[in-house]
N, C-alpha and C positions, 0 to 999 in steps of 0.2 A: 254233680260234677265239681271237681275241685278247681278252685280258681288258680290261675297261673300266678306265680309270685310277681309282685309289682317291682318295677325298677325304681329304686329310691329317687332317682332324678325326675321321674315322671310326676310323682305326687307333690314334690316341693315346688313352691312358687319360684319363678325365675328371678334372679337378682340382677340389678342394674350394676354393671361393672364399676361405676365411678364411686359408689358408696364406700366400698372397701378401701379404695385408694385414698379417699378423703379422710377416713378414719385413721389410716396408717400415717398420713401426713400430719394430722393433728397430734397424734401421739408423739411423733418425732419432734415437732415444734415444742410441745410441752416438756419433753425430756431435755431438749437442748436448753430451754429457758431455765428449767430447774437446775441443771448442771452449771449453767453460767452464773446463776444467782448464788449457788453454793460456793463456787470458786471465788466469786467477788467478795462474799462475806467472810470466807474462811482462810483465804491465803494467797490469792493471786498477786498481791502487792506486799511490799516490805513493811508498809505502815498499817497493815490490817488491824493490829492490836489497838492502836490509837484511834483508828476510825471506828472500830467496834465499840470502844469505850465512849466515844462521842455520841454515837447513835443510841446506845443504851441510856446515856445521861439525858439525851433530848426526849426520850420516850417517857421520862418522869415528868410530873407536873412542874410548872414554873414556880420558883420561889423568888420573892422580892425582898429587897433590903433598902430602906429609906436612909439616906445619909443625912442625919440631923446633927446640928442645925443646917439650914440652907447656907450655901457659900456666898459670901459678900466680899467683893474685891473692888479696888479702885484702879483705874487706869487712865492714862493721860490722853486727852484728845488734843487737837491743834489749839483749841481755844480755852478749854476748861478741864477741870478734874471731873472724871466721870465715875459712876458706880455701877456695878453689875451684881445682881443677886440671882443665884441659880439654885433651884431645888433639884436634887438628883436622886433617882431611884435606880437600883441595879437589879437585873434579872438574870437568873441562872436556873438550869434544870438540875444542878448538882448541889444538894444541900451542904456538902462538905466545902464547896467553894464559897457559899454564903457565910458559913462559919469562919472560914479563913479571912473573908473580907471584913467581918466584924472584928477579928483579932488584929488585922492590918489597918484598921481605921485611921490611925495617925499618918501612916505612910501614904495611904490613898488620898486623904484630905490634903496633905502637903502637895502631892503631885497635881491634884486638880486645882488647888489654889494657884500654883505656879502657872499652870496652863491657862486658867481663866484670866489672870492678871496680865498675861502677855497678849491679850486680844486688843483689837481696836474697834471703835464704834462702827466704822465703815464696813468692816467684814461681817459684823453681827447684825447689820441692819436688814438683811434679807434672809429668807428661809435657807438658801443654799449655804450661807455662812454659818447658820446655827446647826445645820446638819453636819457640816465639816467639823465644827467644834464638838458635836456629839460623838462623832467617829473618833476624834482625837482623845476624848475623855474615856471612851471604851478602851482604846489602845493603852492608855496610861494605867487604867485599873487592871487590865489583863497583864501588863508588864509587871506590876507589883505582885499580883497573885502568882505569876509564873515563877518569880523568885521565891515565893513562900511555899507553894505546893507543887511546883513543877509543871503546871498546865495553866492555860488562861482562865478557865473556870467560869467566867462571866460571859453570857450570850448577848446582853444588850444593856444599854444605859438610856434612861428616859429622863428628860427635863420635865419636872412637874410644875415648875414656875420659872419664869425668865423675865427679869425686870432690869431695864437699863435706864439710868438717869443721868 
């Protein structure tokens, strides 16, 4: 006797209806995330070119430049003449910016000397004042480099020594 043809639905295991819905939802979420990431990286904003260049630069290893010799300035306190000695290192992920900083050393040193000599003992006595000075030093170096190469170029400034007398 010949067996009757089987119905394909009879031999297949029954599916739970939620698995397909979850799979489709996951694919939609992944596609939306990928499309959103693509548009954010490639063009949704007018400044995408600058942002892309910054992200590419930050993906490179950090390069450091020590500004030698250390800065020594005097400034007036209410009662006496005071001295400040600051060792400064500059960090960037852009080797071109470090090369430009080396070339612009006289301008950077001048800007930092003026900044350091304008300080007072009271403002530099606590960590908050030193951090404010560090941010101002970064801004000065970035200003000089922006004039030279058209971009700030430097990502951070570190004080490697800080002596007040």
